[in-house]
C-alpha positions as CSV (number, residue, x, y, z in Angstrom):
1,X,-11.0,-15.3,-26.7
2,X,-8.0,-15.5,-24.4
3,X,-8.2,-13.4,-21.1
4,X,-5.0,-11.6,-20.4
5,X,-4.9,-9.6,-17.2
6,X,-2.4,-7.0,-18.2
7,X,-4.0,-4.0,-16.5
8,X,-3.3,-3.0,-13.0
9,X,-5.5,-1.0,-10.6
10,X,-5.4,-0.2,-6.9
11,X,-7.4,-2.4,-4.6
12,X,-6.7,-0.5,-1.4
13,X,-4.1,1.8,-0.2
14,X,-3.4,2.9,3.4
15,X,-0.9,5.4,5.0
16,X,0.8,5.7,8.3
17,X,2.3,8.7,10.1
18,X,5.8,8.9,11.6
19,X,7.9,11.5,13.4
20,X,11.3,13.0,12.3
21,X,13.1,10.0,14.0
22,X,11.1,7.4,12.1
23,X,8.8,6.3,14.9
24,X,5.4,5.2,13.6
25,X,2.2,6.5,15.3
26,X,0.8,3.5,17.1
27,X,-2.5,2.3,18.4
28,X,-2.8,1.5,22.1
29,X,-2.1,-2.2,21.3
30,X,1.2,-1.3,19.6
31,X,0.2,-1.8,16.1
32,X,0.8,0.8,13.5
33,X,-2.1,3.2,13.1
34,X,-3.3,3.3,9.5
35,X,-5.0,6.0,7.7
36,X,-6.9,6.3,4.3
37,X,-7.5,9.3,2.1
38,X,-10.6,11.4,2.6
39,X,-12.8,11.3,-0.5
40,X,-10.8,13.8,-2.5
41,X,-9.2,13.8,-5.9
42,X,-5.5,13.1,-5.4
43,X,-3.8,13.2,-8.8
44,X,-0.6,11.2,-7.8
45,X,-2.7,8.2,-6.8
46,X,-4.6,8.4,-10.1
47,X,-1.5,7.9,-12.1
48,X,0.2,5.4,-9.8
49,X,-0.7,2.3,-12.0
50,X,-0.3,4.1,-15.3
51,X,3.0,2.5,-16.4
52,X,3.1,-0.3,-13.8
53,X,4.2,-3.5,-15.4
54,X,2.0,-6.4,-14.2
55,X,5.3,-8.4,-13.9
56,X,6.3,-6.2,-10.9
57,X,3.3,-7.7,-8.9
58,X,3.5,-10.6,-6.5
59,X,0.3,-12.4,-5.2
60,X,-0.4,-11.9,-1.5
61,X,-1.0,-15.3,0.1
62,X,-3.4,-15.9,3.0
63,X,-2.0,-14.5,6.3
64,X,0.9,-12.9,4.4
65,X,-0.8,-9.6,3.9
66,X,-0.1,-8.0,7.3
67,X,3.5,-9.2,7.4
68,X,4.2,-7.9,3.9
69,X,2.7,-4.5,4.6
70,X,4.7,-4.0,7.8
71,X,8.0,-5.0,6.1
72,X,7.2,-3.0,3.0
73,X,6.5,0.2,5.0
74,X,9.7,0.0,6.8
75,X,11.5,0.4,3.5
76,X,10.2,4.0,3.3
77,X,11.1,5.2,6.7
């Protein structure tokens, strides 16, 4: 039997806050303060992967995670 990894799920998801000018809320050391959801049911997250094609994913290499997250977050500000 051939294993095909064609299903996608969320491993972790974090959020950040920003003001009307696009300035992120920062920690004392200047890094972006990250948040997670409280343990509540949030429907949009449940359906996030429903139609996600695995071909849209790219593997995160070691030490690349933080760089990727910082650059990706900037796309939405």
